C-alpha positions as CSV (number, residue, x, y, z in Angstrom):
1,M,-46.0,-33.3,-0.9
2,F,-45.5,-31.8,2.6
3,L,-42.6,-34.1,3.2
4,D,-40.9,-33.0,0.0
5,F,-41.4,-29.3,0.9
6,G,-40.0,-29.8,4.4
7,F,-37.0,-31.6,3.1
8,S,-36.3,-28.9,0.5
9,F,-36.5,-26.1,3.1
10,Q,-34.1,-27.9,5.5
11,A,-31.7,-28.5,2.6
12,A,-31.8,-24.8,1.7
13,I,-31.0,-23.8,5.3
14,F,-28.2,-26.2,5.5
15,K,-26.8,-25.0,2.2
16,R,-26.8,-21.3,3.4
17,A,-25.1,-22.4,6.7
18,I,-22.4,-24.2,4.7
19,E,-21.9,-21.0,2.5
20,R,-21.6,-18.8,5.6
21,A,-19.1,-21.1,7.2
22,N,-17.0,-21.2,4.1
23,K,-17.1,-17.4,3.8
24,S,-16.1,-17.0,7.5
25,F,-13.4,-19.6,7.1
26,N,-11.9,-17.8,4.0
27,S,-12.2,-14.3,5.4
28,P,-9.1,-12.6,7.0
29,R,-8.5,-13.5,10.6
30,P,-9.2,-10.8,13.2
31,P,-6.1,-9.1,14.7
32,K,-4.7,-10.4,17.9
33,P,-5.6,-8.4,21.0
34,F,-3.0,-5.8,21.9
35,S,-0.6,-7.3,24.5
36,P,2.2,-4.8,25.1
37,T,5.6,-5.7,26.5
38,I,6.8,-4.2,29.8
39,E,9.1,-1.9,27.8
40,E,6.2,-0.7,25.6
41,L,4.1,-0.1,28.7
42,Q,6.9,1.9,30.3
43,A,7.3,4.0,27.2
44,L,3.6,4.6,27.0
45,Y,3.3,5.8,30.6
46,K,6.4,7.9,30.3
47,E,4.9,9.7,27.3
48,K,1.6,10.2,29.1
49,D,3.4,11.6,32.2
50,S,5.4,13.9,30.0
51,R,2.2,15.3,28.4
52,I,0.7,15.8,31.8
53,R,3.8,17.6,33.1
54,E,3.8,19.8,30.0
55,R,0.2,20.9,30.6
56,L,0.8,21.6,34.3
57,H,4.2,23.2,33.9
58,P,4.6,24.6,30.4
59,K,8.2,25.0,29.3
60,R,9.4,28.5,30.1
61,K,11.5,30.7,28.0
62,P,15.2,30.7,28.9
63,I,16.5,33.8,30.7
64,P,17.8,36.2,28.0
65,E,21.5,36.8,27.7
66,S,21.1,40.6,27.5
67,L,18.6,43.4,27.7
68,P,17.2,45.1,24.6
69,K,19.4,47.9,23.2
70,D,17.1,50.7,24.3
71,V,16.9,49.3,27.8
72,Q,20.7,49.0,28.0
73,K,20.8,52.8,27.2
74,E,18.4,53.5,30.0
75,V,20.6,51.4,32.4
76,Q,23.7,53.4,31.4
77,T,21.9,56.7,31.9
78,L,20.8,55.6,35.4
79,L,24.4,54.7,36.3
80,E,25.5,58.1,35.3
81,K,23.0,59.9,37.5
82,S,23.9,61.3,41.0
83,G,21.9,61.7,44.2
84,V,18.7,59.8,44.9
85,I,17.8,57.5,42.0
86,A,14.5,56.1,43.0
87,K,12.0,55.8,45.9
88,A,9.5,53.1,46.8
89,G,7.5,53.0,50.0
90,R,10.0,54.0,52.8
91,E,13.0,52.8,50.7
92,Q,15.2,54.8,48.5
93,V,18.4,54.1,46.4
94,G,21.2,56.6,45.7
95,N,23.7,56.5,42.9
96,K,26.4,54.9,45.1
97,D,24.0,52.1,46.1
98,L,23.0,51.5,42.4
99,A,26.7,51.3,41.5
100,R,26.8,48.1,43.6
101,L,24.8,46.4,40.8
102,R,27.8,46.7,38.5
103,P,29.6,43.4,38.0
104,G,31.8,42.2,40.9
105,Y,30.2,44.2,43.8
106,W,28.5,42.9,46.9
107,L,24.9,44.3,47.4
108,N,24.1,46.4,50.5
109,D,20.9,46.7,52.6
110,E,19.6,49.6,50.5
111,I,19.5,47.5,47.2
112,I,18.1,44.4,48.9
113,N,15.4,46.2,50.8
114,F,14.4,48.4,47.8
115,Y,13.9,45.2,45.8
116,G,11.8,43.7,48.6
117,Q,9.6,46.8,48.5
118,L,9.1,46.4,44.8
119,I,8.0,42.8,45.4
120,V,5.4,44.0,47.9
121,D,4.3,46.9,45.7
122,R,3.6,44.5,42.8
123,A,1.6,42.2,45.0
124,T,-0.4,45.1,46.4
125,E,-1.1,46.4,42.9
126,A,-2.1,42.9,41.6
127,E,-4.5,42.5,44.6
128,A,-6.1,45.9,44.0
129,S,-6.7,45.2,40.3
130,K,-7.7,41.6,40.9
131,E,-5.6,40.4,38.0
132,N,-5.5,36.6,37.6
133,K,-2.5,36.4,35.3
134,Q,0.6,38.4,34.5
135,G,2.0,37.5,31.1
136,G,1.0,33.9,31.5
137,V,2.5,33.7,34.9
138,S,0.4,33.2,38.0
139,K,-0.4,36.4,39.9
140,P,1.8,37.4,42.9
141,L,0.9,35.9,46.2
142,N,-0.3,37.9,49.3
143,V,3.1,38.6,50.6
144,H,4.9,40.6,53.3
145,Y,8.6,41.4,53.2
146,F,10.6,41.9,56.4
147,T,13.6,44.1,55.7
148,S,17.2,42.9,56.3
149,F,17.1,44.7,59.7
150,F,14.5,42.2,61.0
151,W,17.0,39.3,61.4
152,P,19.5,41.2,63.7
153,K,16.5,42.1,65.9
154,L,15.3,38.6,65.9
155,Q,18.7,37.4,67.1
156,T,18.3,39.4,70.3
157,G,14.9,37.8,71.1
158,Y,11.3,38.6,70.5
159,E,10.8,40.9,73.5
160,K,14.2,42.6,73.5
161,G,14.0,43.1,69.8
162,R,10.5,44.7,70.2
163,L,9.3,42.6,67.3
164,A,5.7,42.9,68.3
165,K,5.9,46.6,67.0
166,W,7.0,45.4,63.6
167,T,3.5,43.9,63.0
168,K,1.4,46.4,65.0
169,K,-0.8,47.0,61.9
170,L,-0.2,43.7,60.2
171,D,-1.5,40.2,60.7
172,I,1.2,38.0,59.2
173,F,-1.0,34.9,59.7
174,S,-3.3,36.3,57.0
175,K,-0.5,36.3,54.4
176,D,0.4,33.5,51.9
177,I,4.1,33.9,52.5
178,I,6.5,36.1,54.6
179,L,9.8,36.9,52.8
180,M,13.1,38.1,54.2
181,A,16.7,38.6,53.3
182,I,19.3,37.5,55.9
183,N,22.8,38.9,56.2
184,H,25.1,36.4,57.9
185,G,28.0,38.1,59.6
186,N,28.1,40.9,57.1
187,A,29.6,38.4,54.7
188,H,26.8,36.5,53.0
189,W,23.2,37.0,51.9
190,T,20.6,34.3,52.0
191,S,16.8,34.3,51.6
192,A,14.2,32.8,53.9
193,A,10.5,32.5,54.0
194,I,7.6,31.5,56.2
195,N,5.3,29.8,53.8
196,F,1.8,29.5,55.2
197,R,0.4,28.0,52.0
198,Q,2.9,25.1,52.1
199,K,3.3,25.0,55.9
200,R,7.1,25.4,55.6
201,I,9.9,27.3,57.1
202,E,12.2,27.8,54.1
203,S,15.9,28.7,53.8
204,Y,17.8,29.2,50.5
205,D,21.5,29.5,50.5
206,S,23.4,29.9,47.2
207,M,26.6,28.7,48.9
208,G,24.9,25.4,49.8
209,Y,25.2,25.8,53.6
210,Q,22.5,24.4,55.9
211,R,21.0,27.1,58.1
212,K,19.5,25.3,61.2
213,E,19.7,28.6,63.1
214,V,17.2,30.1,60.6
215,F,14.7,27.4,61.2
216,R,15.1,27.6,65.0
217,A,14.7,31.4,65.0
218,L,11.7,31.6,62.7
219,R,9.9,28.8,64.5
220,S,10.5,30.7,67.8
221,Y,9.3,33.9,66.2
222,L,6.1,32.3,64.8
223,N,5.2,31.0,68.2
224,D,6.0,34.3,70.0
225,E,4.1,36.3,67.5
226,H,1.1,34.0,67.6
227,K,1.0,34.2,71.4
228,N,1.3,38.0,71.3
229,K,-1.4,38.5,68.6
230,K,-3.7,35.4,69.1
231,N,-3.1,34.7,72.8
232,K,-2.1,31.1,72.2
233,P,0.9,29.1,70.9
234,F,1.2,28.5,67.2
235,D,0.1,25.1,66.0
236,F,3.0,23.6,64.1
237,T,1.1,20.5,63.1
238,G,2.2,19.5,59.5
239,W,4.9,22.2,59.3
240,V,8.4,21.2,58.1
241,D,11.8,22.9,57.7
242,Y,12.5,23.1,54.0
243,E,15.8,23.3,52.1
244,M,15.5,22.7,48.3
245,E,17.7,20.1,46.6
246,N,19.6,21.4,43.6
247,Y,19.0,25.0,44.5
248,P,21.2,27.2,42.2
249,E,24.6,27.9,43.6
250,Q,26.9,30.9,43.1
251,E,30.5,30.4,41.8
252,N,32.1,33.5,43.3
253,G,32.0,35.5,46.6
254,F,29.9,38.5,45.6
255,D,26.7,37.4,43.7
256,C,24.9,36.1,46.8
257,G,22.7,39.3,46.9
258,I,21.5,38.7,43.4
259,F,20.6,35.1,44.1
260,T,18.7,36.3,47.2
261,C,16.7,39.0,45.4
262,Q,15.8,36.7,42.6
263,T,14.8,33.9,44.9
264,L,12.5,36.3,46.8
265,E,10.9,37.5,43.6
266,Y,10.2,33.9,42.4
267,L,8.8,32.9,45.8
268,S,6.5,35.9,45.8
269,R,4.7,34.4,42.8
270,G,4.7,30.8,44.2
271,D,7.3,29.8,41.7
272,E,9.9,27.3,42.9
273,D,11.4,26.6,39.4
274,F,14.5,28.7,40.0
275,N,15.9,28.6,36.4
276,F,18.6,31.2,37.0
277,T,22.3,30.2,37.4
278,Q,25.6,31.8,37.8
279,K,25.8,32.6,34.1
280,N,22.7,34.7,34.3
281,M,24.1,37.1,36.9
282,P,25.4,39.8,34.5
283,Y,22.0,40.0,32.8
284,L,20.1,40.0,36.2
285,R,22.3,42.8,37.6
286,E,21.6,45.0,34.6
287,R,17.9,44.2,34.8
288,M,17.8,45.0,38.5
289,I,19.3,48.4,37.7
290,W,16.5,49.1,35.2
291,E,13.8,47.8,37.6
292,I,15.1,49.9,40.5
293,G,15.5,53.0,38.3
294,R,11.8,52.9,37.3
295,A,10.7,51.5,40.7
296,K,8.8,48.6,39.1
297,L,9.6,45.0,38.5
298,A,9.9,43.7,35.0
299,E,7.6,41.0,33.7
300,P,8.8,37.6,35.0
301,N,10.9,35.4,32.7
């Protein structure tokens, strides 16, 4: 009796095993493991990189082609005024200066330096209010602007140019970036910067020329200033001379000042995505008239 029971039990187990095997054999086969081709992997990584870049650097709106109608009227009113148009810090702009922002004119020191003062004023205001964002754009850096008269003084030498007095109440080494506009031979404007955040001496020329003299002069200035204020030479470890590839270039002989002012404005926010080109110059000239007239920079593009 026990033998019959044992045999029946084993037979039942065997039967169930046969049924499970048949069921497994007749069921759909599992999908093959994913094994992408090189092309598929490259496309996958490219899409992933694109998403990362988009998160880090969201697409910015293109520069407008023209100002709003009401602002255009304000611009025209400003151009019709006479005498002093606006003041900011120690800078002021008169009607003859402002007229240089009409198409086809070369900018003078008054316009360039007034714009530099507006850049400083915005940074000072942002620091005072502790704002973290301005219209989705990172807040202005802690900047100092040397007027266009700094460069001629620097050309004569640190001591002879009495440059120590330029920073009597200022520690440039506490700043994020030092900005300046440079007039080359009264024929061309360029912009330059001492970028403490990036450890770079920077030169931006909309005619595409290399400016080795700028790098030499600013390195010499940094060293002399550090010795004067900190009593030791400046440590240039990790510092580089920087010229941007594919920096926007002008296509005429008179828009260099606009390129210079816009470059300084972008740099003052740590923005190196110079999205302006020659075709934007008419719009930017008008916008600068409006900004100078109200002594306040517009929201960044």
